[in-house]
C-alpha positions as CSV (number, residue, x, y, z in Angstrom):
1,M,3.8,59.0,-69.7
2,P,7.1,59.9,-71.2
3,K,9.2,56.9,-71.2
4,S,12.7,57.2,-70.0
5,P,15.8,55.8,-72.4
6,P,16.9,52.2,-70.9
7,I,19.8,53.1,-68.4
8,A,22.0,50.5,-69.9
9,S,22.3,50.9,-73.6
10,N,25.0,49.9,-75.9
11,T,24.3,53.1,-78.2
12,L,24.3,56.2,-76.0
13,D,23.7,59.6,-77.6
14,E,26.1,62.4,-77.8
15,A,24.8,64.5,-75.0
16,V,25.0,61.4,-72.5
17,L,28.5,60.6,-73.7
18,R,29.3,64.1,-72.9
19,R,28.0,64.0,-69.4
20,A,29.6,60.8,-69.0
21,E,33.1,62.3,-69.9
22,T,32.3,65.2,-67.8
23,L,31.7,62.6,-64.8
24,D,34.9,60.9,-65.9
25,A,36.7,63.9,-63.9
26,L,34.7,62.4,-60.6
27,D,36.0,58.5,-61.3
28,S,37.4,58.2,-57.9
29,I,33.9,59.4,-56.3
30,F,31.7,57.3,-59.0
31,P,32.0,53.5,-59.9
32,F,32.1,53.3,-63.5
33,E,28.7,51.8,-63.7
34,R,27.0,54.5,-61.4
35,R,28.7,57.1,-63.7
36,D,26.8,56.0,-66.8
37,R,23.7,55.6,-64.7
38,L,24.0,59.3,-63.4
39,A,24.8,60.4,-67.0
40,Q,21.7,59.0,-68.5
41,L,19.5,60.9,-65.5
42,L,21.3,63.9,-65.4
43,T,21.9,67.2,-67.6
44,D,24.5,68.8,-68.7
45,K,24.6,71.7,-66.6
46,D,23.8,68.9,-63.7
47,A,27.5,67.3,-64.3
48,E,29.2,70.6,-64.5
49,T,27.4,71.4,-61.1
50,L,28.9,68.3,-59.2
51,K,32.2,68.5,-61.2
52,R,32.6,72.3,-59.9
53,L,31.5,71.4,-56.4
54,I,34.2,68.6,-56.1
55,E,37.0,71.3,-57.7
56,G,36.0,73.4,-55.0
57,G,36.8,71.0,-52.1
58,A,33.5,69.3,-51.2
59,P,33.9,66.3,-49.2
60,E,33.3,63.1,-51.4
61,N,30.6,61.8,-49.3
62,S,28.5,65.0,-49.7
63,I,28.9,64.7,-53.7
64,R,27.9,61.1,-53.8
65,A,24.8,62.1,-51.9
66,L,23.9,65.2,-53.8
67,A,24.4,63.2,-56.8
68,A,22.0,60.4,-55.8
69,D,19.5,63.1,-54.4
70,L,19.8,64.8,-57.7
71,G,19.4,61.6,-60.2
72,Y,16.5,61.0,-58.1
73,L,14.9,64.7,-58.6
74,Q,15.5,64.6,-62.2
75,A,14.0,61.1,-62.7
76,W,11.0,62.1,-60.7
77,S,10.7,65.7,-62.4
78,L,10.6,63.6,-65.6
79,A,8.0,61.0,-64.7
80,T,5.6,63.9,-63.0
81,T,6.2,66.6,-65.7
82,G,7.6,65.1,-68.6
83,G,10.6,67.3,-68.3
84,T,13.8,67.9,-66.2
85,L,14.0,69.9,-63.4
86,P,13.3,73.8,-63.8
87,W,16.1,75.8,-61.7
88,P,15.3,77.6,-59.8
89,A,12.6,75.4,-58.9
90,P,9.1,76.9,-58.6
91,E,7.5,76.7,-55.2
92,A,4.4,74.9,-56.7
93,L,6.8,72.0,-57.9
94,V,8.8,71.8,-54.6
95,Q,5.3,71.6,-52.8
96,V,4.0,68.8,-55.2
97,F,7.3,67.1,-54.6
98,M,6.8,66.9,-50.6
99,S,2.8,66.1,-51.3
100,Q,3.6,63.1,-53.1
101,H,6.5,61.9,-50.9
102,L,4.7,62.5,-47.5
103,T,1.1,61.4,-48.2
104,S,-0.1,58.1,-48.7
105,A,-2.1,56.7,-51.5
106,A,-5.1,55.8,-49.1
107,S,-5.0,59.2,-47.4
108,A,-4.8,60.8,-50.8
109,S,-7.8,58.8,-52.0
110,T,-10.1,59.9,-48.9
111,E,-8.9,63.7,-48.8
112,G,-8.6,64.2,-52.5
113,D,-5.1,65.8,-52.1
114,G,-1.5,64.4,-52.5
115,G,0.3,61.1,-52.9
116,M,2.0,60.1,-55.7
117,P,-0.3,59.1,-58.9
118,Q,0.1,55.5,-60.1
119,P,1.5,56.2,-63.4
120,V,4.4,58.4,-61.8
121,E,5.2,55.7,-59.3
122,Q,5.1,52.8,-61.4
123,E,7.4,54.6,-63.8
124,M,9.9,55.4,-60.9
125,R,9.7,51.8,-59.9
126,R,10.6,50.7,-63.7
127,Q,13.8,52.3,-63.5
128,A,14.3,51.1,-60.2
129,I,14.8,54.8,-58.8
130,L,11.7,54.1,-56.3
131,K,12.4,51.0,-54.3
132,G,11.1,51.5,-50.9
133,A,7.7,51.9,-49.7
134,L,5.6,55.2,-49.9
135,P,4.9,57.3,-48.2
136,H,8.7,58.3,-47.5
137,A,9.9,59.2,-44.1
138,P,9.8,62.9,-43.4
139,S,13.7,62.7,-42.6
140,T,14.4,61.4,-46.4
141,V,12.2,64.1,-48.0
142,R,13.8,66.6,-45.6
143,R,17.3,65.6,-46.8
144,R,16.1,65.8,-50.3
145,L,15.0,69.0,-50.1
146,A,18.2,70.2,-48.6
147,S,20.1,68.7,-51.4
148,W,17.9,70.4,-53.8
149,A,18.6,73.6,-52.0
150,T,22.1,73.0,-52.0
151,L,22.3,72.5,-55.6
152,T,20.2,75.6,-56.4
153,R,22.7,77.7,-54.4
154,A,25.8,75.7,-56.3
155,R,24.0,77.6,-59.6
156,D,24.1,80.6,-57.8
157,L,20.5,80.9,-57.7
158,S,17.8,81.3,-55.2
159,G,15.0,78.9,-54.1
160,P,11.7,78.8,-52.2
161,F,13.2,76.2,-49.7
162,A,13.7,78.7,-46.7
163,G,10.3,80.2,-47.4
164,A,7.8,80.4,-44.5
165,S,5.1,78.8,-47.1
166,I,7.3,75.8,-47.9
167,K,8.3,75.1,-44.1
168,Q,4.3,75.3,-43.3
169,A,3.6,73.1,-46.4
170,F,6.2,70.6,-45.2
171,K,4.7,70.3,-41.8
172,R,1.1,70.0,-42.8
173,A,2.3,66.9,-45.3
174,E,4.4,65.6,-42.5
175,H,1.3,65.7,-40.3
176,A,-1.3,64.4,-43.2
177,S,1.3,61.4,-43.7
178,R,0.8,60.2,-40.4
179,R,3.7,57.8,-41.1
180,S,4.4,55.8,-37.8
181,P,8.0,54.8,-37.1
182,T,8.6,51.2,-38.4
183,R,11.5,48.9,-37.3
184,M,13.8,48.5,-40.3
185,S,14.8,45.1,-38.7
186,A,12.4,42.5,-36.5
187,T,15.0,41.4,-34.8
188,D,18.4,43.0,-33.0
189,V,21.2,41.0,-33.8
190,T,22.6,40.2,-30.3
191,D,26.2,38.9,-29.6
192,D,25.0,35.4,-30.1
193,I,23.4,36.0,-33.5
194,L,26.6,37.9,-34.3
195,A,28.7,35.1,-33.6
196,R,26.6,32.7,-35.8
197,L,26.8,35.2,-38.9
198,L,30.5,35.8,-38.3
199,S,30.9,31.9,-38.0
200,T,29.6,31.6,-41.8
201,C,32.4,33.9,-42.9
202,K,35.2,31.2,-42.3
203,R,36.5,29.1,-45.0
204,D,34.7,31.7,-47.5
205,G,37.7,33.1,-48.8
206,L,38.1,36.6,-49.8
207,V,34.6,37.3,-49.8
208,G,34.4,36.0,-46.2
209,C,37.1,38.1,-45.4
210,R,35.2,41.2,-46.6
211,D,32.1,40.3,-44.8
212,R,33.4,39.5,-41.7
213,A,34.9,43.3,-41.4
214,I,31.4,44.8,-42.5
215,L,29.7,42.9,-39.7
216,L,32.1,43.9,-37.2
217,L,32.2,47.3,-38.4
218,L,28.4,47.8,-38.5
219,A,28.3,46.6,-34.7
220,A,31.2,48.5,-33.7
221,S,31.1,51.6,-31.2
222,G,27.4,51.8,-30.9
223,G,26.4,50.9,-34.3
224,R,27.4,52.1,-37.6
225,R,25.1,53.0,-40.4
226,R,25.2,50.7,-43.7
227,A,25.8,54.1,-45.5
228,E,28.8,54.9,-43.4
229,V,30.2,51.5,-44.0
230,A,29.6,51.5,-47.7
231,N,30.8,55.0,-48.1
232,L,34.2,54.3,-46.1
233,R,37.3,55.5,-48.0
234,F,41.0,54.2,-47.7
235,D,41.8,57.7,-46.9
236,D,39.3,57.7,-43.8
237,V,41.5,54.7,-42.3
238,S,44.7,55.7,-40.1
239,I,46.8,52.6,-38.9
240,D,48.7,53.4,-35.5
241,G,51.0,50.9,-34.3
242,R,52.0,51.0,-30.4
243,T,53.3,49.1,-27.6
244,D,51.4,48.0,-24.8
245,S,53.7,45.6,-23.1
246,P,57.2,44.2,-23.8
247,G,57.7,42.2,-26.7
248,K,53.9,42.9,-27.8
249,R,52.8,45.3,-30.6
250,R,49.2,45.9,-31.4
251,R,47.8,47.9,-34.1
252,A,44.7,49.9,-33.4
253,V,42.8,51.4,-36.4
254,H,41.3,55.2,-36.1
255,L,38.3,55.5,-38.4
256,T,37.0,58.5,-39.3
257,V,33.6,58.5,-40.7
258,E,31.7,61.3,-42.1
259,I,28.5,61.7,-40.4
260,G,25.6,64.2,-40.9
261,R,26.3,67.5,-42.7
262,P,29.5,68.0,-44.6
263,G,32.5,68.7,-43.0
264,S,31.6,66.9,-39.4
265,S,33.1,63.6,-38.6
266,E,33.4,61.2,-36.1
267,Q,36.8,59.8,-35.0
268,L,36.2,56.1,-34.2
269,S,39.0,54.1,-32.3
270,L,38.7,50.2,-33.0
271,P,40.9,48.0,-31.4
272,G,40.2,44.2,-31.2
273,D,38.8,42.0,-33.5
274,T,37.1,45.0,-35.5
275,A,40.4,46.2,-36.2
276,K,42.1,43.2,-37.1
277,A,39.1,42.1,-39.6
278,L,39.2,45.5,-41.2
279,L,43.2,45.3,-41.5
280,T,43.2,42.0,-42.8
281,W,40.5,42.6,-45.6
282,I,42.5,45.8,-46.6
283,E,45.8,43.7,-47.0
284,E,44.2,40.8,-48.7
285,A,42.6,42.7,-51.0
286,G,45.4,44.9,-51.9
287,I,43.4,48.3,-50.9
288,S,45.5,51.1,-51.5
289,G,43.1,53.8,-52.2
290,G,39.6,54.7,-53.0
291,P,36.6,52.5,-51.6
292,V,37.3,50.1,-48.9
293,F,34.6,47.8,-49.3
294,R,34.1,46.6,-53.1
295,K,32.6,44.3,-55.0
296,I,34.3,40.9,-55.8
297,D,33.4,38.9,-59.0
298,Q,32.7,35.2,-59.1
299,W,36.3,34.4,-59.9
300,G,37.4,36.6,-56.6
301,N,38.7,39.3,-58.4
302,V,38.4,42.8,-56.3
303,S,36.3,45.3,-58.3
304,R,37.0,48.8,-58.1
305,R,33.4,49.6,-57.8
306,T,32.1,50.4,-54.3
307,L,29.5,48.6,-52.2
308,T,25.9,50.4,-52.1
309,P,24.2,50.8,-48.8
310,Q,21.7,48.4,-50.3
311,S,24.6,45.9,-51.0
312,V,25.7,46.0,-47.2
313,N,22.1,45.1,-46.3
314,L,21.8,42.2,-48.4
315,I,25.6,41.0,-47.4
316,V,23.8,40.8,-43.9
317,K,20.7,38.8,-45.1
318,A,22.8,36.6,-46.9
319,R,25.1,35.8,-44.2
320,A,21.8,35.1,-41.8
321,K,20.5,32.8,-44.5
322,K,23.7,30.9,-44.4
323,A,23.4,30.6,-40.5
324,G,20.0,29.1,-40.9
325,L,18.1,32.1,-39.7
326,D,15.5,34.1,-41.4
327,P,16.9,36.8,-43.4
328,T,13.6,38.7,-43.5
329,L,14.0,39.2,-39.9
330,I,17.8,40.2,-39.9
331,S,19.3,43.4,-41.3
332,A,21.9,46.0,-41.1
333,Q,19.8,48.2,-38.8
334,G,19.4,45.0,-36.5
335,L,23.2,45.2,-36.0
336,R,23.2,48.9,-35.3
337,S,20.1,48.8,-33.1
338,A,22.0,46.2,-30.7
339,S,25.0,47.8,-30.7
340,S,23.3,51.0,-29.5
341,A,21.2,49.1,-26.9
342,R,24.7,47.7,-25.4
343,T,26.2,51.0,-25.5
344,R,23.2,52.4,-23.4
345,D,23.2,49.4,-21.1
346,K,27.0,50.1,-20.6
347,A,26.9,53.6,-19.8
348,A,23.7,53.1,-17.5
349,A,25.6,50.5,-15.6
350,D,28.7,53.0,-15.3
């Protein structure tokens, strides 16, 4: 099994440094550590392709998603074949990818087909590239295939992704996976539980200020995905002050979040506590550009580095633990699902 070089290294070879310099042009999109990680995983051509896409006006959220998927694909290719991804990808390689990610090891052992080989899985987990359980959800595999196809077109190449054989193979693999939907949070975060989480943010300084805004935003307007919160940029927030009654001035936040396909977005109006919490965090942290939600070091310094979706989930769990709740039963998904349920109930009542 080929061993990839460590992600964190004091001595980077010339090719890695060259890719890092190319990715420097995307500094506003990728935090410093993420840039160096990508420089290890990607090829020179990969870095140039991402740079060309952003220079062509592709949305930043789309670039981040493409880069994450490309890094995963390259790591998988190295662990599986011993080499980087070929462009365009052979149809057989795409089918292997689908089979390894949509078929469980148990199913593969009984049926003799599919499933990720143990050495491949071990190498992917060693690099912390593969973190969740296998098989993956069909929606996750479909998204990575879409990113693969997009990056192929960005190189002015055509791939097998739209072919009937790939579509049929995906359906077969999806059926073979027999993956039943699982709850990402064992407990819906009701209003009472949310209040307990928010109470832990008091007297917790800048960290508490940030976490309060995150919790309220996750629960806002039918529920927000943790990736939407993590990827929120300062330019996505517009502040409009308007007077509702004589002598009183209220500020409302109009939040634009990129959801789904590139270019599509949802305009959310966040008055009340959520708006106040978001504005307070932005002002207290001195955010004037780039990512809204950032890491804070042990001395209370706000980093340039954005939070990841995983970090957002860990924040929710940390607040649950502080509130005396079982963190294994609470997650960001629980905030979203409870908010969605409240929205449905309200619509039904109306």
